C-alpha positions as CSV (number, residue, x, y, z in Angstrom):
1,X,-15.9,-12.3,7.9
2,X,-15.6,-12.0,11.6
3,X,-17.5,-8.7,13.4
4,X,-14.6,-7.6,15.1
5,X,-12.2,-7.7,11.5
6,X,-15.2,-5.8,9.2
7,X,-14.9,-2.9,11.8
8,X,-11.4,-3.0,11.2
9,X,-11.5,-3.0,7.4
10,X,-14.2,0.1,8.6
11,X,-12.2,1.6,10.5
12,X,-9.5,2.2,8.1
13,X,-11.2,2.7,5.3
14,X,-12.3,6.3,7.7
15,X,-8.8,6.5,7.9
16,X,-8.0,6.9,3.9
17,X,-11.0,8.9,3.2
18,X,-10.3,11.7,5.7
19,X,-6.2,11.9,4.1
20,X,-7.4,12.0,0.5
21,X,-9.9,14.5,1.5
22,X,-6.9,16.6,3.2
23,X,-4.5,15.3,1.2
24,X,-5.7,14.9,-2.6
25,X,-3.1,14.0,-4.6
26,X,-1.8,11.4,-1.2
27,X,1.5,12.5,-1.0
28,X,3.4,15.0,1.4
29,X,1.0,14.4,4.0
30,X,2.3,15.1,7.4
31,X,3.6,12.6,9.6
32,X,1.7,14.9,12.7
33,X,-1.4,14.2,10.8
34,X,-1.0,10.6,10.3
35,X,-0.2,10.3,14.2
36,X,-3.0,12.7,14.5
37,X,-5.2,9.3,13.1
38,X,-3.2,6.7,14.7
39,X,-1.4,5.8,11.5
40,X,2.0,6.2,11.9
41,X,3.4,6.8,15.0
42,X,7.1,8.0,15.7
43,X,10.0,6.4,12.9
44,X,9.2,2.8,13.7
45,X,7.9,2.8,9.5
46,X,5.1,-0.7,10.5
47,X,3.2,0.5,13.3
48,X,0.7,-1.5,15.4
49,X,-1.7,0.2,17.7
50,X,-2.3,-2.2,20.1
51,X,-5.2,0.2,21.2
52,X,-7.8,-0.3,18.7
53,X,-6.5,-3.7,16.9
54,X,-5.1,-5.9,20.1
55,X,-8.6,-8.1,20.2
56,X,-9.2,-8.5,17.0
57,X,-8.9,-12.0,16.6
58,X,-9.0,-12.3,20.1
59,X,-5.8,-13.0,21.6
60,X,-4.3,-11.7,24.6
61,X,-0.8,-11.4,22.9
62,X,1.0,-10.0,20.0
63,X,3.4,-9.1,18.6
64,X,4.5,-6.7,16.5
65,X,7.9,-6.1,13.9
66,X,8.6,-2.1,13.1
67,X,11.2,-1.6,10.4
68,X,13.4,1.8,9.3
69,X,13.5,1.0,5.5
70,X,16.8,4.3,4.8
71,X,17.0,3.7,1.8
72,X,20.2,2.4,1.4
73,X,19.6,-0.5,2.9
């Protein structure tokens, strides 16, 4: 497995562990806490942390899609 991919998996595992340590049930985690970990930003739905993930596969360009799920559409 690519070293960059392994590093990203470890980064995500670390974020998950921080969430579970602070909120053991994994429920009702405040958006501000998630933003602080760079898991979430605003109301994008699917969040792309370009600063930390853009070079994982060595591509110079990237694309992301944002989805807002309101529960009604």
